C-alpha positions in Angstrom: -8.1 -32.3 -10.2 -4.4 -32.7 -9.9 -2.2 -31.8 -7.0 1.5 -31.6 -6.5 3.0 -31.5 -3.1 6.3 -29.9 -2.2 7.7 -33.2 -1.0 6.9 -34.7 -4.4 8.8 -32.0 -6.1 11.8 -32.4 -3.9 11.8 -36.1 -4.4 11.7 -35.6 -8.1 14.8 -33.4 -8.0 16.6 -36.0 -5.9 15.8 -38.6 -8.5 17.5 -36.5 -11.1 20.7 -35.8 -9.2 21.1 -38.7 -6.8 24.9 -38.9 -6.4 24.6 -42.7 -6.1 22.9 -43.1 -9.5 22.9 -39.7 -11.3 25.4 -38.1 -13.6 27.5 -36.9 -10.7 29.4 -40.2 -10.7 32.1 -41.0 -13.3 30.7 -42.7 -16.4 32.2 -44.3 -19.4 31.8 -42.5 -22.8 28.9 -44.7 -23.9 27.2 -44.4 -20.6 27.7 -40.7 -20.5 26.3 -40.0 -24.0 23.3 -42.2 -23.3 22.6 -40.3 -20.2 22.8 -36.8 -21.8 19.2 -36.8 -23.1 17.9 -38.0 -19.8 19.8 -35.4 -17.9 18.6 -32.7 -20.4 15.0 -33.5 -19.8 15.5 -34.1 -16.1 17.1 -30.7 -15.4 14.3 -28.8 -17.2 11.5 -30.8 -15.5 13.2 -30.5 -12.1 13.4 -26.7 -12.5 9.6 -26.5 -13.1 8.9 -29.1 -10.4 10.5 -26.8 -7.8 7.5 -24.6 -8.0 4.8 -25.6 -5.5 1.5 -26.3 -7.1 -1.4 -26.5 -4.7 -4.1 -27.6 -7.2 -4.8 -27.6 -10.9 -8.0 -28.2 -12.9 -7.6 -29.1 -16.6 -11.1 -30.6 -17.1 -9.6 -33.4 -19.3 -10.7 -37.0 -19.8 -10.7 -39.5 -18.2 -11.1 -37.5 -15.0 -13.8 -35.3 -16.5 -16.5 -36.3 -18.9 -18.6 -33.9 -21.1 -21.8 -32.8 -19.3 -22.7 -31.1 -16.1 -19.6 -30.2 -13.9 -21.7 -30.8 -10.7 -20.5 -34.0 -9.0 -17.3 -34.4 -11.0 -14.1 -34.5 -9.0 -15.6 -32.7 -6.0 -17.2 -29.8 -8.0 -20.7 -28.5 -7.1 -22.9 -26.4 -9.4 -26.3 -26.3 -11.1 -28.1 -29.3 -12.5 -27.0 -28.4 -16.1 -24.5 -25.5 -15.6 -21.5 -25.2 -15.5 -20.7 -27.8 -18.1 -17.6 -29.6 -19.3 -17.5 -29.2 -23.1 -15.2 -30.3 -25.9 -12.5 -27.9 -27.2 -9.5 -26.7 -25.2 -8.2 -23.2 -25.0 -4.5 -22.2 -25.2 -2.4 -19.1 -24.8 1.2 -18.3 -25.9 3.2 -15.1 -25.6 6.9 -14.5 -25.1 8.2 -17.3 -22.9 4.7 -18.3 -21.6 2.6 -21.1 -23.1 -0.5 -22.7 -21.6 -2.1 -25.6 -23.4 -5.7 -26.3 -22.3 -5.9 -29.7 -23.9 -9.2 -30.9 -25.5 -11.8 -29.9 -23.0 -12.8 -26.8 -20.9 -15.6 -25.7 -18.6 -18.3 -23.4 -19.7 -21.2 -21.7 -17.9 -24.1 -19.5 -18.7 -25.5 -19.6 -15.2 -25.4 -17.4 -12.1 -25.0 -20.5 -10.1 -21.3 -20.7 -9.3 -19.0 -23.6 -10.1 -17.4 -24.3 -6.7 -14.8 -26.7 -5.4 -12.9 -27.1 -2.1 -9.2 -26.9 -2.4 -7.2 -30.0 -1.3 -5.0 -27.7 0.8 -6.4 -24.4 2.3 -4.4 -21.2 2.2 -4.0 -19.8 5.7 -4.2 -16.1 6.4 -0.6 -14.8 6.1 0.4 -17.1 3.2 0.9 -15.8 -0.3 -1.0 -17.6 -3.0 -1.0 -17.3 -6.8 -3.7 -18.4 -9.2 -4.2 -18.4 -13.0 -6.8 -19.4 -15.5 -7.4 -19.3 -19.3 -10.6 -17.4 -19.9 -13.0 -16.5 -22.8 -16.4 -14.9 -22.8 -19.2 -14.5 -25.3 -20.3 -11.0 -24.0 -18.8 -8.0 -22.3 -20.9 -8.6 -19.2 -20.3 -9.8 -15.6 -17.7 -12.5 -14.9 -16.5 -13.5 -11.4 -13.5 -15.8 -10.7 -12.2 -15.9 -7.1 -10.7 -17.7 -4.2 -13.0 -17.7 -1.2 -13.2 -18.7 2.5 -16.1 -20.9 1.6 -19.0 -18.5 1.5 -20.6 -18.5 -1.9 -23.5 -16.1 -1.3 -22.7 -13.4 -4.0 -19.0 -14.3 -3.5 -18.8 -12.9 0.0 -15.4 -13.0 1.5 -13.3 -13.6 -1.6 -10.5 -12.2 -3.7 -10.6 -12.4 -7.5 -11.1 -10.7 -10.9 -14.2 -9.3 -12.4 -15.1 -8.2 -15.9 -18.2 -6.1 -16.0 -17.9 -3.7 -18.9 -14.4 -3.0 -17.7 -11.7 -5.0 -15.9 -11.5 -5.0 -12.1 -9.4 -6.6 -9.4 -12.0 -7.1 -6.6 -12.0 -7.9 -3.0 -15.4 -8.7 -1.5 -15.3 -8.7 2.3 -18.6 -9.6 3.8 -21.0 -7.9 1.3 -18.8 -4.9 0.6 -16.8 -4.6 -2.6 -13.4 -2.9 -3.0 -12.3 -2.6 -6.6 -9.5 -1.2 -8.7 -10.5 -0.8 -12.3 -7.7 1.5 -13.4 -4.9 -1.0 -14.0 -5.7 -3.0 -17.2 -7.5 -1.5 -20.2 -9.0 -4.5 -22.0 -10.4 -3.4 -25.4 -14.1 -4.2 -25.2 -14.2 -5.3 -28.8 -11.4 -7.8 -28.2 -13.1 -9.3 -25.2 -15.4 -11.5 -27.3 -16.4 -15.1 -27.1 -15.4 -18.5 -28.2 -18.4 -18.7 -30.5 -17.3 -15.6 -32.5 -13.6 -16.7 -32.6 -12.5 -14.3 -29.8 -9.4 -14.1 -27.8 -8.3 -16.4 -25.0 -6.9 -14.4 -22.1 -4.6 -15.6 -19.3 -5.4 -14.1 -16.0 -2.8 -14.4 -13.2 -3.5 -13.3 -9.6 -1.5 -12.9 -6.4 -3.0 -12.6 -2.9 -0.7 -11.2 -0.1 -1.6 -10.6 3.6 -0.2 -8.0 5.9 2.0 -6.1 3.4 3.0 -2.5 3.6 0.5 -0.2 1.8 -1.3 3.1 2.0 -2.3 3.7 5.6 -0.3 0.8 7.1 -0.7 -3.0 6.9 -3.0 -4.2 4.1 -4.1 -7.3 2.3 -3.4 -7.0 -1.4 -4.8 -8.7 -4.5 -2.7 -8.1 -7.7 -3.8 -9.1 -11.2 -1.8 -9.6 -14.4 -3.5 -10.1 -17.8 -1.7 -11.8 -20.6 1.9 -12.1 -19.2 4.7 -12.7 -21.7 7.4 -13.7 -19.2 7.7 -16.5 -16.7 9.4 -14.0 -14.4 7.1 -12.4 -11.8 6.5 -8.7 -12.7 8.0 -6.1 -10.4 4.8 -4.0 -10.9 1.5 -5.8 -11.5 -1.0 -4.3 -13.9 -3.8 -3.9 -11.4 -4.2 -4.3 -7.7 -6.7 -3.7 -4.9 -5.8 -3.2 -1.2 -7.9 -3.5 1.9 -7.1 -3.0 5.5 -5.7 -6.1 7.1 -8.6 -7.9 8.9 -9.9 -11.4 9.7 -12.0 -11.7 6.5 -11.6 -13.6 4.4 -10.3 -16.3 6.6 -8.3 -19.2 5.3 -8.9 -19.5 1.5 -10.6 -22.9 1.1 -12.6 -22.7 -2.2 -12.4 -21.7 -5.8 -15.5 -20.2 -7.4 -16.6 -18.8 -10.8 -19.8 -17.7 -12.5 -21.3 -15.3 -15.0 -23.9 -12.7 -14.0 -25.5 -10.9 -16.9 -26.1 -13.3 -19.7 -23.8 -14.9 -22.2 -21.3 -17.7 -21.7 -18.0 -17.8 -19.7 -15.3 -20.3 -20.4 -12.4 -21.4 -18.2 -9.5 -23.8 -18.7 -6.2 -24.8 -17.2 -6.9 -23.4 -13.7 -3.8 -23.4 -11.4 -3.3 -22.4 -7.8 0.2 -22.4 -6.2 2.5 -20.8 -3.7 4.9 -19.4 -6.3 4.5 -17.4 -9.6 6.2 -20.1 -11.7 3.7 -22.7 -10.3 0.9 -21.0 -12.2 2.6 -19.4 -15.2 4.0 -22.1 -17.5 7.0 -21.7 -19.7 7.0 -22.6 -23.4 8.7 -25.9 -24.1 11.8 -24.3 -25.6 12.4 -22.5 -22.3 12.4 -25.9 -20.4 14.9 -27.2 -23.0 17.1 -24.2 -22.5 17.1 -24.9 -18.8 18.1 -28.4 -19.5 20.9 -27.3 -21.9 22.4 -25.0 -19.2 22.1 -27.8 -16.6 23.8 -30.3 -18.9 26.6 -27.9 -19.7 27.2 -27.6 -16.0 27.2 -31.4 -15.6 29.7 -31.8 -18.5 32.0 -29.2 -16.8 31.7 -31.1 -13.6 32.6 -34.4 -15.4 35.7 -32.8 -16.9 36.9 -31.4 -13.6 36.5 -34.9 -12.1 38.3 -36.6 -15.0 
């Protein structure tokens, strides 16, 4: 598990642009040229670092070893499932690119993989999440943030695939779903073993927003985004009357329910959209070019 605090991100930005040591002070020609590449990289990284990442799970060595996920980095699960296995997943479309590395987590069990988040998400806070996902069948998949109860995913918000896509809120033991938003082609939703497609699921949980009938809690889902800009209209959403359940979101859970294998990789949870949707490298370079252009203009004005 990797975590990034907001203070760390701010500190990183300061390191890039500290007026005592950064490119804001006057530099000689040689010094200035030597600093251009550093500034280019720094501006791009600082822009991404401004996003607040609560937690990420890449299942990569040396933090994770192949074998049962249970007991690794705080995860619980069955004795043999879920498992960390070789082979990473990736997704790229438009300006979005997620690289899952060389390992992912796989499960063919109804016993959920479960982990407590390093920082809980209080009621009233907006939270985003994303995951790369593949499946070997068109059957039941659950992926959710929960208040800690893991009995049939009670008190959670997440996405379900069960012969059709759903955004789902499970409050107590009652399900509220919206299956009208995203039409995934069943034949495309095939598994890793048959060379199927990797999907990128992105979710957003909001509390106390205006909806039909007054104040509601809303779960929105986007499948396969092609832009690092948050969509004005999400593909699917489900709304429930504002209430005390779920409470603070403290855990991440996933499982399968009807046979087959489910695979997850590069799981991210954050307080902003750009914390969980990653730009392709050229996008970061472009940010750096724009930043450096501004720095050069500043240097000329100061000369």
